[in-house]
C-alpha positions as CSV (number, residue, x, y, z in Angstrom):
1,X,7.1,-11.2,-9.2
2,X,7.0,-7.8,-11.0
3,X,9.1,-5.2,-9.1
4,X,8.7,-1.4,-9.0
5,X,8.9,1.7,-6.8
6,X,6.8,4.6,-5.5
7,X,7.4,7.2,-8.3
8,X,7.4,10.9,-7.8
9,X,4.8,13.1,-9.6
10,X,6.8,16.3,-9.0
11,X,6.5,18.5,-12.0
12,X,3.4,16.7,-13.3
13,X,2.2,13.4,-14.5
14,X,4.0,13.7,-17.8
15,X,7.2,12.9,-16.1
16,X,6.1,9.8,-14.3
17,X,6.8,7.1,-16.9
18,X,10.3,8.5,-17.7
19,X,11.1,8.3,-14.0
20,X,9.6,4.7,-13.8
21,X,11.8,3.7,-16.8
22,X,14.9,5.2,-15.1
23,X,14.6,2.8,-12.2
24,X,13.3,-0.1,-14.4
25,X,9.8,-0.3,-12.9
26,X,7.7,-3.2,-14.0
27,X,4.9,-2.0,-11.7
28,X,4.7,1.3,-9.8
29,X,2.9,3.4,-7.2
30,X,2.3,7.1,-7.0
31,X,0.4,9.9,-5.2
32,X,-2.4,11.6,-7.2
33,X,-1.5,15.0,-5.6
34,X,0.1,16.6,-2.5
35,X,0.3,13.8,0.1
36,X,0.5,16.2,3.0
37,X,-2.6,18.3,2.5
38,X,-6.3,17.9,2.2
39,X,-6.7,19.9,-1.0
40,X,-5.3,19.0,-4.4
41,X,-5.2,21.1,-7.5
42,X,-7.7,19.8,-10.1
43,X,-6.2,17.4,-12.7
44,X,-5.5,19.0,-16.0
45,X,-7.8,17.0,-18.4
46,X,-5.1,17.0,-21.2
47,X,-2.4,15.8,-18.8
48,X,-4.7,13.1,-17.4
49,X,-5.6,12.0,-20.9
50,X,-1.9,11.7,-21.8
51,X,-1.3,9.7,-18.7
52,X,-4.1,7.3,-19.5
53,X,-2.7,6.8,-23.0
54,X,0.8,6.1,-21.7
55,X,-0.7,3.7,-19.1
56,X,-2.5,1.8,-21.8
57,X,0.5,1.4,-24.0
58,X,3.0,0.8,-21.2
59,X,4.3,-2.5,-19.9
60,X,4.4,-1.0,-16.4
61,X,1.4,-2.8,-14.8
62,X,-0.4,-2.7,-12.5
63,X,-0.3,0.9,-11.3
64,X,-1.4,1.8,-7.8
65,X,-2.2,5.2,-6.2
66,X,-1.5,5.8,-2.5
67,X,-3.8,8.1,-0.5
68,X,-2.5,11.2,1.3
69,X,-1.4,10.9,4.9
70,X,-4.1,12.9,6.6
71,X,-7.3,10.8,6.1
72,X,-8.2,8.6,9.1
73,X,-10.9,6.0,8.4
74,X,-11.1,5.1,12.2
75,X,-11.6,8.7,13.3
76,X,-14.0,9.4,16.1
77,X,-14.1,13.1,15.4
78,X,-17.1,13.6,13.1
79,X,-15.7,16.5,11.1
80,X,-12.5,14.5,10.5
81,X,-14.5,11.4,9.6
82,X,-16.5,13.4,7.0
83,X,-13.3,15.0,5.7
84,X,-11.7,11.6,5.4
85,X,-14.5,10.2,3.3
86,X,-14.6,13.2,1.0
87,X,-10.9,13.1,0.6
88,X,-10.8,9.4,-0.3
89,X,-13.7,9.8,-2.7
90,X,-11.8,12.6,-4.4
91,X,-8.7,10.5,-4.6
92,X,-10.7,7.6,-6.1
93,X,-12.2,10.0,-8.7
94,X,-8.6,11.2,-9.6
95,X,-7.7,7.5,-10.0
96,X,-10.6,7.1,-12.5
97,X,-9.4,10.2,-14.4
98,X,-5.9,8.8,-14.6
99,X,-7.0,5.2,-15.5
100,X,-5.6,3.8,-12.2
101,X,-7.6,0.9,-10.8
102,X,-6.3,0.7,-7.2
103,X,-6.3,3.2,-4.3
104,X,-4.3,2.3,-1.2
105,X,-5.0,3.7,2.3
106,X,-4.6,2.7,5.9
107,X,-7.3,1.7,8.4
108,X,-6.3,4.7,10.5
109,X,-5.9,5.5,14.2
110,X,-8.5,4.9,16.9
111,X,-7.2,7.8,19.0
112,X,-8.3,6.8,22.5
113,X,-11.1,4.3,21.5
114,X,-10.8,0.6,21.7
115,X,-9.4,-1.0,18.5
116,X,-12.7,-2.8,17.9
117,X,-14.5,0.6,17.9
118,X,-12.0,2.1,15.6
119,X,-12.4,-0.9,13.2
120,X,-16.2,-0.5,13.2
121,X,-15.8,3.2,12.4
122,X,-13.3,2.4,9.6
123,X,-15.6,-0.2,8.0
124,X,-18.5,2.4,8.1
125,X,-16.2,5.0,6.5
126,X,-15.1,2.5,3.8
127,X,-18.7,1.9,2.8
128,X,-19.4,5.6,2.7
129,X,-16.4,6.0,0.4
130,X,-17.5,3.2,-1.8
131,X,-21.0,4.6,-2.1
132,X,-19.6,7.6,-3.8
133,X,-16.4,6.4,-5.4
134,X,-16.2,5.2,-9.0
135,X,-16.8,1.4,-9.3
136,X,-13.6,1.1,-11.5
137,X,-11.4,1.8,-8.5
138,X,-10.7,-0.9,-5.9
139,X,-9.8,0.3,-2.4
140,X,-6.9,-1.5,-0.8
141,X,-6.3,-1.5,3.0
142,X,-2.6,-1.6,3.9
143,X,-1.5,-3.2,7.2
144,X,0.1,-0.9,9.7
145,X,3.1,-1.2,12.0
146,X,0.9,-0.7,15.1
147,X,2.4,2.6,16.2
148,X,0.4,4.4,18.8
149,X,-3.3,3.8,18.2
150,X,-3.0,2.5,14.6
151,X,-5.5,-0.2,13.8
152,X,-5.1,-2.9,11.1
153,X,-1.7,-4.1,12.3
154,X,-2.6,-7.8,12.6
155,X,-4.5,-10.2,10.4
156,X,-7.4,-10.6,12.8
157,X,-8.0,-6.8,12.7
158,X,-7.8,-6.7,8.9
159,X,-10.3,-9.6,8.8
160,X,-12.6,-7.9,11.3
161,X,-12.6,-4.6,9.3
162,X,-13.2,-6.4,5.9
163,X,-15.9,-8.5,7.4
164,X,-17.9,-5.4,8.4
165,X,-17.7,-3.8,5.0
166,X,-20.9,-4.3,3.1
167,X,-19.3,-3.9,-0.4
168,X,-16.5,-6.3,0.5
169,X,-15.9,-7.3,-3.1
170,X,-14.6,-3.7,-3.8
171,X,-11.9,-3.9,-1.0
172,X,-8.6,-5.7,-0.9
173,X,-5.4,-5.8,1.1
174,X,-1.8,-4.6,0.7
175,X,0.9,-6.2,3.0
176,X,4.0,-4.2,3.8
177,X,6.9,-6.3,5.0
178,X,8.4,-3.7,7.3
179,X,5.0,-3.2,8.9
180,X,4.5,-6.9,9.4
181,X,7.9,-7.2,11.0
182,X,7.2,-4.2,13.3
183,X,3.9,-5.8,14.3
184,X,5.7,-9.0,15.3
185,X,5.4,-11.4,12.4
186,X,8.5,-13.4,11.6
187,X,9.8,-12.8,8.0
188,X,13.5,-13.5,8.7
189,X,13.6,-16.8,6.9
190,X,11.6,-19.5,5.0
191,X,9.8,-21.1,8.1
192,X,8.6,-17.7,9.4
193,X,7.5,-16.4,6.1
194,X,5.6,-19.6,5.4
195,X,3.9,-19.5,8.8
196,X,3.0,-15.8,8.2
197,X,1.6,-16.5,4.7
198,X,-0.4,-19.5,5.9
199,X,-1.8,-17.5,8.8
200,X,-2.9,-14.7,6.5
201,X,-4.6,-17.1,4.2
202,X,-6.4,-18.7,7.1
203,X,-7.5,-15.5,8.7
204,X,-8.0,-13.1,5.8
205,X,-7.6,-15.1,2.6
206,X,-5.1,-14.9,-0.2
207,X,-7.8,-13.8,-2.7
208,X,-7.8,-10.5,-0.8
209,X,-4.1,-9.8,-1.4
210,X,-3.3,-7.6,-4.4
211,X,0.2,-6.1,-3.6
212,X,3.3,-6.4,-1.5
213,X,5.2,-3.4,-0.2
214,X,8.8,-4.8,-0.1
215,X,10.6,-2.8,2.6
216,X,13.3,-4.0,5.0
217,X,13.1,-2.6,8.6
218,X,15.5,-0.7,10.8
219,X,13.3,-1.6,13.8
220,X,13.4,-4.8,15.9
221,X,10.7,-7.3,15.4
222,X,7.6,-6.5,17.4
223,X,8.8,-3.0,18.2
224,X,5.7,-1.2,16.6
225,X,8.0,1.2,14.8
226,X,7.6,2.0,11.1
227,X,11.2,2.4,9.9
228,X,11.8,1.4,6.3
229,X,15.3,0.4,5.2
230,X,17.2,-1.0,2.2
231,X,16.4,-4.6,1.0
232,X,18.6,-7.1,2.9
233,X,20.3,-4.5,5.1
234,X,17.7,-4.4,7.9
235,X,16.3,-6.7,10.5
236,X,14.4,-8.8,8.0
237,X,17.5,-9.5,5.9
238,X,18.3,-11.2,2.6
239,X,17.1,-14.6,3.8
240,X,13.7,-13.2,4.6
241,X,13.3,-11.4,1.3
242,X,14.5,-14.5,-0.6
243,X,11.7,-16.4,1.1
244,X,9.1,-13.7,0.4
245,X,9.8,-13.2,-3.3
246,X,10.0,-17.0,-4.0
247,X,7.0,-18.1,-1.9
248,X,4.5,-20.0,-4.1
249,X,1.6,-18.0,-2.7
250,X,3.3,-14.6,-3.2
251,X,5.5,-14.8,-6.3
252,X,2.6,-13.9,-8.7
253,X,2.0,-10.6,-6.9
254,X,3.5,-7.2,-7.8
255,X,6.2,-6.0,-5.3
256,X,6.7,-2.3,-4.8
257,X,9.6,-0.9,-2.8
258,X,9.3,2.3,-0.7
259,X,12.9,2.1,0.5
260,X,15.0,5.3,1.3
261,X,16.3,7.2,-1.7
262,X,18.5,10.1,-2.3
263,X,18.3,9.5,-6.1
264,X,17.8,6.8,-8.7
265,X,21.0,4.9,-7.7
266,X,19.4,3.9,-4.4
267,X,16.4,2.4,-6.1
268,X,18.5,0.6,-8.7
269,X,20.7,-0.9,-5.8
270,X,17.5,-2.2,-4.1
271,X,16.2,-3.5,-7.4
272,X,19.4,-5.4,-8.2
273,X,19.4,-6.8,-4.7
274,X,15.9,-8.1,-4.8
275,X,16.3,-9.5,-8.3
276,X,19.3,-11.5,-7.3
277,X,17.2,-13.2,-4.7
278,X,14.7,-14.6,-7.2
279,X,15.2,-18.3,-8.0
């Protein structure tokens, strides 16, 4: 398994690879702009070109972009739905300019509607995004913790969403361990991890899975709360992560950590922990 982190783009994309090297990334994730707003400054063409060159020559691979927080694929409000599609198309275009092949987003929140209705809306929105997005960028749906009206928190819902997308070959899945734990899946040891992986393969299919987000959880299992914590120090624990990173159906995947950080030392501590678990 190749390990990495979500890397800050503060100060520009020219700083990203140095930051990735500082925390020994073999793979990485980043935002393409401000994650808390709808609008992003246009990419500087020279800066984007330099990033593409660094990406081509770097051993850090694959690289993933994560969408901003505001888009909601499952939105019932039409202006929000249109804004969501436009925002994700824009992010996919930024990925193309940067040479990034994967854009991660969540299925969203149904906001008062039944989950099935929200999933139908999400699938329709995904197709609208793909109609306009560059074909070089694959859209990845990340499982949620199930907080509030979030959809996409269990494998059946992910399968339901993907099954309604017309351009399904352009869509994949990211599994976040903290979200799985919050949604009730057992990752605390080898038997639970194996049951969870086999269930995902049966319901969704391992061919859909492109990335793991490796995050321990401060929340109890099945508590529906998204609370990331340091590897091995939360409710999943070291035995759980040992089973995840060594599982024969998972160990070929990249594993990106989104663990709490006050500086590079926190990332390096998590990296050392997870590397010691690899057999």
